[in-house]
N, C-alpha and C positions, 0 to 999 in steps of 0.2 A: 373466885378465890385469887388473892394477889398478895405478894410480899410487899409491905408498905414500909419504906425507909427514906430517911433524909428529909430535908425541908428546904423551902425556897419559894420564890414567886411563881415558878413554872412547875407544872406536874408533867413528868415524862412517863408514859405508859409503854411498857415493853411487851410485845407480842412475839414470843420466841418461836424457833423452828422445831423441827421434828426431833424425836428421841430425847425430849426434855420435858420435865415437869415444873419448870420455872427456876430450878436451882442452878442451871448452867449459866445463867446470866447474872449471877451474883457479882462477878468481877466487874462487869459493865456498870451495874448499879452502884458499886462501891466507888467508881470513878466519877459518877454523876451526883451522888447524894449530898455532897458538901454544898452544892449550889441549887439543887432541884429536889423536889419530892419525886421519888421513883416508885411506881407501881408495877411490879414484876408479875405479870399475869401467868397463872397456871392454866393453860388452855384446856377447854372442857374435855377434849378427847384423852387428855393425859391425867385426868382426875380420877381418883378411886373412891371419892366420897359421894358421888352422885349416881343414881340409877339411870338407865337408858332404856327407853322403849323402842328406839329406832337409831339408825346410824347418825352420827354427828355430821352436820353439813357445815360448809364454810360460813354460810349466812348465820348459823347459830353462834359460832365463835365471834363473828363480827358484831353481833348484837351484844355479846358479853363485853366486848371492848367498849361499845357505845355506852352501856350501862355504867361501866367503870368511869368513863369520861364524864358522864352526867353527874355522877356522885362527886367527882373531884372538882369539877368546874373549870372555867377558863382562867388564865391561859393554859392550854394543854398541847403538848407535843407528843406525837405518836411514833414509835419505832417498831418495825417489824422485820423479822429475819426469815428467809426461805418461805415455807408454808405460812408462817406467821406474818410475812410481808404481804401475802395475798389477803390474809385476814385484815391487815391494817388498811389496805386499799379499799376493801369492801366496807369496812367500818366508816371510812370517810365518805364513801358514796351514800351509805345509809343515813348518816347524820352529819353532814358537813358543818353544821353550826357548832359542833362540839370540839372541833380541832382547829388549831391555829396554823400548824405546819406538820410535816411528817418526814420520816426517812425510812427507806427500805434497803435492806442488804440482800441482794440477789433473790428477789421474790420468785417463788417457784411457779411462774406463769405457765399455764398449759395452753400454748398458742396453736392455732390451726396449722400454721406453717412451721411450727417448732414444738411438736408435742413433747411432753416430759419423757415419754417412753411408750413402747408399744402396749396396747391394752392387754396383750397376751402375757406380758411380764407382770402387770398388776394382778391379773387373774392367777398367775402361777404363785405369786407371793401370798395372795389370800388363801390359796389351797394349801400352801405350806403352813400357814398359821393354823388353819382349821385341822390340819393333820398332826398338830403338835410339834412342828419343826420351826420355831421362831428364828433360829440361827440361819437356816436355809432361806427363809423369807427375807431376812435382812441382807443376806448376800445378793439375792436377786434384785432387791430394791437398789442397793448401792451400786451394783454393776450396771444394771439395765436401765435404771431410771435416773439416778443421781449422776451417773457417769464416772464413778470412781474406778481406778484401775482394778482389774480382776484380782490380782494378788491381795490388794488391800481389802477388797470386799470379802474375800475368803477369810482373811484373818479376823475381820469384824464379827464373824460368826461366834467368836469366843464371848462376845458381850452377852449372849443368851445364857451363859452360865450364871449371870447375876439375876436373882429373882425379880428385881425391879425392872430390868430390861425385858426379861422373859415374859412377865405377866402383864406389864403395862406399856413400857416405852416402845418396844418393837411392834406389838399389835397396833399401838397408836400411830406409829409411823406408816404402817401399811394402810390404816384408815385415812391418814393424810393424803396418800397417793390416790386413793379411791375418790375422796371428796374433791380433790383438785381436778381429777379427770371428769367428774360429774359436773363441776362448775363450768368447765369449758373455757373457751376463748372470750375474755372480757375486755380485751384491749380497747375496743371501740368505746365501751362504757367509761373507761378511765380517762377519756378525753374530757369528761365532765368534772374532773377534780380541779378546782380552782386554786387550792392551797399550793404553796411551794412544796416541792418534793425533792429531798436529797436522795439521789440514787448512788448506792455504794456497791462496788464489786471487789473481789479479791484478785490480786495479780496472779495467784497460783491456782485459781479455781478452774474447773472444767470450762472449756470455751463456750459451751452453750449458755451458761449463766450470763456471760457478757453479752451475748446476742439478745437474750431476753431483756436485759437492761437497756440496750440500745433501742430495741423496739418500743419499750415503754417511754424512753426519753423522747422519741419522735412524736408521740401523741400527747404527752402532757403539756398543758399550757405554760406551766412554770416549773422547771426542773433544773437540777445541777447534777452532773454525772462525775463521780470521783472513783479512783482506784486506790485500794488500800495495799500498799507495798508489803510484800512478804506474807500476805494472807491468802488462805484458801476459803472454801465455803464456810468453814467454822470460824472465820475471822472475828465475829462478835464475841466468841468465847475465848479464843486463843490470842487475839490481838485487841483485847478490850480497851486498854489504855489509849491506843492509837485511834480506835473508832470513837471513843469518848471525846477526844479532841475535836474530831470532825463534827460530832453532834453538838457539842458545846458551842462551837463557832456558828453553827447553823441556827441554833436557838437564839443566840445573841443577835443575829442578823434578821431573822424572819419571825420572831415572836415578840410582840409588844407587851411589856410588863413594867 
């Protein structure tokens, strides 16, 4: 399932981060759709129209991206944010022939030397979900895994008052954390990505995201590391116009059309 908007010689697929069913990236799509076709993916774990017989894995969502790219055809540019950034990297590994270039904003890489968080925190968040306390689960995730300040994480519990967050988005976010932990350290595999990769981080993001980007930059054969001024981890949503400028320039440089 994807929002399909705009037109142009290049298709841009957006694989978004956690706590989002695709709608949060409408601003970014609006900045790109005058020159590109934009396919804004609703990632599988955030969909309510499909049944599940098992937990959603990163590889499942990567194959969803690949299927979308095959339908759209080349030239195709892929953008991923946070957990969606890991999905984007895995999609390119799975089907490199489908993508001309890609960009990732602070992909939530779970590295051996830099884990996303202690497994005990992921387990505590899952237990809070199972006990019917999504607000508590979100606080644990934001504080112990994402690295948000404790006061901000506590205030975020209020999001659980919204049925959309309580029933779908927060459980999906905890599922994201579990899936990334299960995927493990894939940094060595990412050495095999031949396409140009634009790496973007926020100047105001927790420092661990910058360290993950630097680790990825060291192994990729062709990459460019940029910092988005004034942005935090939610930069693709809150600073969409500035990010769109980076993506548009990258597409013009690295995608032939």
